[in-house]
C-alpha positions in Angstrom: 0.0 0.0 0.0 1.3 3.4 -1.0 1.4 5.9 2.0 0.1 9.4 1.3 2.2 12.0 3.3 0.5 15.1 4.5 2.1 18.5 5.2 3.5 18.7 8.7 1.6 20.4 11.5 2.6 21.4 15.0 0.2 19.0 16.8 -1.8 15.9 15.9 -4.5 14.8 18.3 -5.7 11.2 18.3 -9.3 10.8 19.5 -11.7 13.7 19.6 -13.8 13.5 22.8 -13.5 15.8 25.8 -9.7 15.5 26.1 -9.1 16.0 22.4 -11.4 19.1 22.3 -9.8 20.7 25.3 -6.3 20.1 24.0 -7.4 21.5 20.6 -8.5 24.7 22.3 -5.3 24.9 24.4 -3.0 24.3 21.5 -4.7 26.6 19.1 -4.8 29.3 21.8 -1.0 29.0 21.8 -1.0 29.7 18.1 -0.1 26.1 17.0 -1.4 24.4 13.9 -3.5 21.4 15.0 -5.0 18.3 13.2 -7.5 16.2 15.2 -8.1 12.6 14.0 -11.3 10.8 15.1 -12.0 7.2 14.0 -15.8 7.7 14.1 -18.2 10.0 12.2 -18.9 13.6 12.5 -21.7 14.5 14.9 -23.3 17.7 16.1 -26.2 18.7 18.3 -28.1 19.5 15.1 -29.0 17.4 13.2 -27.7 14.3 15.0 -29.3 14.9 18.4 -32.4 16.6 17.2 -35.8 15.8 18.9 -37.7 13.5 18.5 -35.1 11.3 16.7 -32.7 11.2 19.7 -35.4 10.1 22.1 -35.2 6.6 20.7 -34.3 4.2 23.5 -34.0 1.1 21.3 -31.5 2.7 18.9 -29.3 4.6 21.4 -30.0 3.0 24.8 -30.1 -0.7 23.7 -28.3 -0.9 20.3 -25.7 1.7 21.4 -25.5 3.7 18.3 -23.1 6.2 19.8 -20.6 3.6 20.9 -17.8 1.5 19.5 -19.2 -1.3 17.5 -17.7 -4.6 18.9 -18.5 -6.4 15.6 -16.0 -4.1 13.9 -13.5 -3.5 16.7 -13.3 -4.7 20.2 -10.9 -5.3 23.2 -9.9 -8.6 24.8 -10.2 -9.5 28.4 -8.9 -12.1 30.8 -9.4 -12.4 34.6 -5.9 -13.7 35.4 -2.6 -14.2 33.4 -3.4 -17.9 32.9 -6.6 -17.2 31.0 -6.9 -17.1 27.2 -7.6 -13.5 26.1 -11.1 -13.5 24.6 -12.9 -10.7 22.8 -15.7 -8.6 24.3 -18.8 -9.1 22.2 -21.0 -6.8 24.1 -19.9 -3.8 26.2 -21.4 -3.5 29.7 -19.4 -2.0 32.5 -17.7 0.5 30.3 -18.9 2.0 27.0 -16.3 3.5 24.8 -17.7 6.3 22.6 -17.2 6.5 18.9 -17.5 9.6 16.8 -16.9 13.3 17.4 -17.4 14.1 21.1 -16.7 10.5 22.2 -18.0 9.6 25.6 -18.5 13.3 26.2 -21.7 13.0 24.1 -23.3 10.1 26.0 -22.3 10.6 29.6 -24.8 11.6 32.3 -23.0 14.8 33.3 -22.2 13.8 36.9 -19.4 16.3 37.4 -17.2 15.2 40.3 -13.9 16.6 41.4 -11.2 14.3 42.7 -11.0 14.3 46.5 -7.7 15.5 47.9 -7.2 12.2 49.7 -7.6 10.2 46.5 -4.8 12.1 44.8 -2.4 11.3 47.6 -3.9 7.9 48.6 -0.7 6.0 49.4 0.4 8.8 51.8 -3.0 9.2 53.3 -3.4 5.5 54.1 0.2 5.1 55.2 0.0 8.0 57.6 -3.4 7.1 59.1 -3.2 3.3 59.3 0.5 2.4 58.7 2.0 0.9 55.5 1.2 -2.6 56.6 -2.5 -1.7 56.1 -2.0 -1.8 52.3 -2.5 -5.4 51.1 0.3 -7.2 49.3 0.1 -6.8 45.6 -2.0 -3.6 45.7 -0.3 -1.0 43.5 -1.3 2.0 45.6 0.6 5.2 44.9 0.3 9.0 44.9 -0.4 11.1 41.9 2.5 13.4 41.0 0.1 16.4 41.4 -2.1 17.3 44.4 -5.5 19.0 44.7 -4.1 22.5 44.9 -2.3 22.0 41.6 -5.5 20.8 39.9 -8.1 23.1 41.5 -7.8 26.0 38.9 -8.4 23.5 36.1 -11.4 21.9 37.9 -12.8 25.4 38.2 -12.2 26.2 34.6 -13.8 23.1 33.3 -16.9 23.6 35.5 -17.2 27.1 34.0 -16.9 25.6 30.5 -19.7 23.2 31.2 -21.9 25.6 33.2 -22.0 22.9 35.9 -24.9 23.1 38.3 -24.3 22.6 42.0 -23.7 24.0 45.5 -20.3 24.5 47.1 -19.6 22.7 50.4 -16.1 24.1 50.9 -15.6 27.6 49.5 -12.0 28.8 50.1 -11.9 26.7 53.3 -15.3 27.7 54.7 -17.7 24.8 55.1 -21.1 25.7 53.7 -24.4 24.0 54.6 -26.1 22.2 51.7 -22.9 21.4 49.8 -20.3 18.6 50.2 -18.3 19.2 53.4 -15.7 16.5 52.3 -14.7 18.2 49.0 -11.5 20.1 48.6 -11.5 23.9 48.9 -13.0 25.6 45.9 -12.0 29.1 44.6 -15.5 29.9 43.4 -19.1 28.8 43.5 -20.6 26.5 40.8 -21.5 28.5 37.6 -25.2 27.7 37.9 -27.5 26.7 40.9 -28.3 23.0 41.6 -30.8 21.2 39.5 -34.3 21.1 40.9 -34.7 18.4 43.6 -36.8 15.5 42.4 -39.0 13.7 45.0 -36.7 10.6 45.2 -33.7 12.9 46.0 -35.8 14.8 48.6 -36.8 11.6 50.4 -33.2 10.4 50.3 -31.9 13.7 51.7 -34.4 13.7 54.5 -33.5 10.2 55.5 -29.7 10.9 55.3 -30.0 14.0 57.5 -32.0 12.0 60.1 -29.1 9.5 60.2 -26.5 12.3 60.7 -25.1 12.3 57.2 -24.5 15.2 54.8 -26.6 15.0 51.6 -26.1 17.5 48.8 -27.2 17.9 45.2 -25.1 16.0 42.7 -22.8 18.3 40.7 -24.4 18.3 37.2 -23.0 19.3 33.9 -26.7 19.7 33.0 -27.2 23.5 33.1 -30.0 24.5 35.5 -30.5 27.9 33.7 -29.4 29.7 30.5 -25.6 30.2 30.6 -22.8 31.5 28.4 -19.4 29.9 29.0 -16.0 31.6 28.9 -15.7 30.8 25.2 -18.9 32.7 24.5 -20.9 29.5 23.8 -24.5 29.6 25.0 -26.1 26.6 26.8 -29.8 26.1 27.5 -31.5 25.0 30.7 -32.2 21.3 31.2 -35.8 20.3 30.6 -35.6 17.0 32.6 -36.5 14.9 29.5 -34.9 11.7 30.9 -32.7 11.0 27.9 -29.1 11.8 29.1 -27.0 8.7 29.5 -26.4 6.9 26.2 -27.9 9.9 24.3 -26.9 13.2 22.9 -28.6 16.3 24.3 -31.0 18.2 22.0 -31.5 21.1 24.5 -27.8 22.2 24.4 -27.9 21.7 28.2 -25.6 18.8 28.9 -21.9 19.7 28.8 -20.3 18.0 25.8 -17.6 19.1 23.3 -20.5 19.9 20.9 -22.3 22.2 23.3 -19.3 23.9 24.9 -16.2 24.0 22.7 -16.7 22.9 19.1 -18.7 26.0 18.0 -15.5 28.0 18.6 -12.7 25.5 17.9 -14.0 24.3 14.5 -14.0 27.9 13.2 -10.3 28.5 13.9 -8.0 28.6 10.8 -5.2 26.7 12.6 -7.5 23.7 13.4 -8.6 20.9 11.2 -10.8 17.9 12.2 -10.7 14.7 10.1 -13.3 12.1 10.9 -13.4 8.4 9.9 -9.6 8.3 10.4 -8.3 5.3 12.3 -4.8 5.8 13.7 -2.8 2.6 13.6 0.6 3.8 14.7 2.6 6.6 16.3 5.6 7.2 14.2 9.0 7.6 15.9 12.4 9.0 14.8 15.5 6.8 14.4 16.2 6.9 18.1 12.8 5.6 19.0 12.5 8.3 21.7 10.6 11.0 19.8 7.2 11.0 18.1 7.3 12.4 14.6 3.6 12.0 13.7 1.0 9.2 13.1 -0.1 6.9 10.4 -3.9 6.4 9.9 -6.4 4.8 7.6 -9.0 7.0 6.1 -12.6 6.2 5.1 -11.4 5.2 1.6 -8.9 2.7 3.0 -5.9 4.8 2.2 -2.8 4.8 4.5 -1.9 8.3 5.4 1.0 9.7 7.3 0.5 12.9 9.3 3.8 14.4 10.4 3.7 16.5 13.6 6.0 18.0 16.2 3.7 16.8 19.0 1.4 13.8 19.3 -1.4 13.8 21.9 -3.2 10.5 22.6 -6.7 11.4 23.9 -8.8 8.3 23.0 -10.3 5.9 25.6 -7.7 4.6 28.0 -7.6 1.1 26.6 -7.2 2.4 23.1 -4.4 4.7 24.2 -2.5 1.8 25.8 -3.1 -0.4 22.7 -1.7 2.3 20.4 1.4 2.7 22.6 1.9 -1.1 22.5 1.4 -1.2 18.7 3.9 1.7 18.3 6.6 0.2 20.4 6.5 3.1 22.9 7.5 2.4 26.5 8.0 -0.9 28.2 4.9 -3.2 28.5 3.8 -4.0 32.0 4.8 -7.5 33.1 2.6 -8.7 36.1 5.1 -11.5 36.9 8.1 -9.2 37.4 6.3 -5.9 38.1 8.4 -4.2 35.4 7.1 -1.9 32.8 4.7 1.0 32.8 2.5 0.6 29.7 -0.7 -1.1 30.9 0.2 -0.9 34.6 -2.3 0.0 37.3 -5.5 -0.7 35.5 -8.5 -0.1 37.7 -12.2 0.6 37.1 -15.0 1.1 39.6 -17.7 -0.7 41.5 -21.4 -0.1 41.1 -24.3 -1.4 43.2 -27.9 -0.5 44.0 -31.3 -1.4 45.3 -34.8 -0.6 44.3 -37.5 0.6 46.7 -41.2 0.2 46.3 -43.8 2.5 47.9 -47.6 2.5 48.4 -49.9 4.0 45.8 -50.1 7.3 47.5 -46.4 8.0 46.9 -45.8 9.3 43.4 -42.3 9.8 41.9 -43.2 10.7 38.3 -40.1 8.9 36.9 -40.5 10.3 33.4 -39.1 13.6 34.9 -35.3 13.1 35.1 -31.9 14.2 34.2 -28.5 12.5 34.0 -27.3 14.0 37.3 -30.6 14.9 39.0 -30.5 13.7 42.6 -28.9 13.7 46.0 -25.8 12.1 47.3 -23.7 11.6 50.4 -19.9 11.4 50.5 -19.7 10.2 54.1 -18.6 6.7 53.0 -16.4 7.8 50.1 -12.6 7.6 49.9 -11.1 7.9 53.4 -13.9 10.1 54.8 -14.5 7.4 57.4 -12.4 5.2 59.6 -11.3 2.0 57.9 -9.3 0.6 60.9 -11.2 -2.6 61.4 -12.8 -2.9 58.0 -10.1 -4.6 56.0 -10.4 -2.6 52.8 -9.2 0.7 51.3 -11.5 3.2 49.6 -15.2 3.8 49.6 -18.2 4.9 47.5 -20.7 7.7 47.3 -24.3 6.7 47.9 -27.0 8.5 45.9 -30.6 8.7 44.8 -30.5 9.6 41.1 -33.5 9.9 38.8 -32.2 9.8 35.3 -35.6 9.1 33.7 -38.4 6.5 33.3 -37.7 5.0 29.9 -39.8 2.0 28.9 -37.0 -0.6 28.3 -34.1 0.0 30.7 -35.9 1.8 33.5 -38.9 -0.3 34.4 -38.3 -1.1 38.0 -40.3 -4.1 39.2 -40.3 -6.4 42.2 -38.3 -9.6 41.9 -41.4 -11.8 41.8 -43.0 -10.0 38.8 -43.6 -12.2 35.7 -41.2 -11.3 32.9 -43.9 -11.3 30.2 -47.7 -11.2 29.7 -50.5 -9.8 31.7 -48.7 -10.2 35.1 -45.7 -8.2 33.8 -48.1 -5.4 32.5 -49.9 -5.3 35.8 -46.5 -5.0 37.6 -45.6 -2.0 35.5 -49.0 -0.4 36.2 -48.7 -1.0 39.9 -45.1 0.1 40.4 -44.0 2.6 37.6 -45.0 5.7 39.5 -44.3 4.4 43.0 -40.6 3.2 43.0 -37.1 4.7 43.2 -33.5 3.4 43.4 -30.5 4.1 45.6 -27.1 3.4 44.2 -23.4 3.5 45.0 -20.3 4.0 42.9 -16.9 3.6 44.3 -13.3 2.7 44.1 -11.5 -0.5 43.0 -7.8 -0.6 43.5 -5.2 -1.8 41.0 -3.3 -5.0 41.9 -0.1 -6.5 40.5 -2.0 -9.1 38.5 
């Protein structure tokens, strides 16, 4: 195959979701010429997320139109080094995006900041419980930056998204109604919290009675009209119930399309190429410096894009795969502990329960948003004493009402028939009278 060589640029970006869009803004602000390569198709709020087309649960929620197609490309998984690596045929726990905006299109908009203790977790655990508290084989370590280093960037990104919320720690002052466990903030959230739905109100009342500290989930779902620092206007959330796995037709949910691309794509020193699958980062003769990338375009042509700087901003598994394919870095060896590429993989845990109420308690589940609800951080990270518990880390506990869609969000008691008249009766009896409580927390990396 003949390789087509493009004119050199200052920067080439691989993967064009949140990270790629942010880096595109930063690099073009600095006056650099930038080419962004995205393996998927071009997408924008209009026409791709227009109502009523986007409110199609079967297409987007079940058949996962916005995601990587495993029939075309997938990842392999094994549970220990002795397993055969087998391909994922259906994504579940993680959902890599595909197309412009990446996972920034389909996320719920739950806009968390890292807790100070999480960024220095090895030090935090060692000082509070002793180094022997860390299990053998757990690859616990501190980040090379701390909360104070990152706070200005947390603040900037919230302002880009128009994030809705209530501060709990404003410049060191603990404020009622916010998260008292968060790190100090330099400013209040850009927009007020989303309206409290009834499930969140009940959860907050119960949590307060137990002595906990409920607060509104920080939401990159604007609660009111807002103009971000780039001059891009966002609209208020209308609580339609189609956030996760869907694009936002209201210009309310923070995404590259609703916050950055209207400005970035107009810049003369920026170019976006879609349907461009990067297969290799090219290196110089020393093997120490990237000189650009090679990719396959929609016509199947092999193209070389020279660049002074290469930014990998795809999904984490794809970034690692591209490093391995390009011979960059030393692959991690779980037997010896040597190597950095692929080391320290960790994900998260999710759990939840469903609650059913009498017919006089109405929740109206069709009213929802991706981050509409209440949460407590009392059992997150190291916010509680782990001395006799035998584990490290924690989870937030929340009551979120993202919607009441007919396929994924029909909450029914366990003894309800799965089909027929009994199933229909179960929906009729419970649809308006149920809610869920969930948790999402930490899972630590291990040597194997």
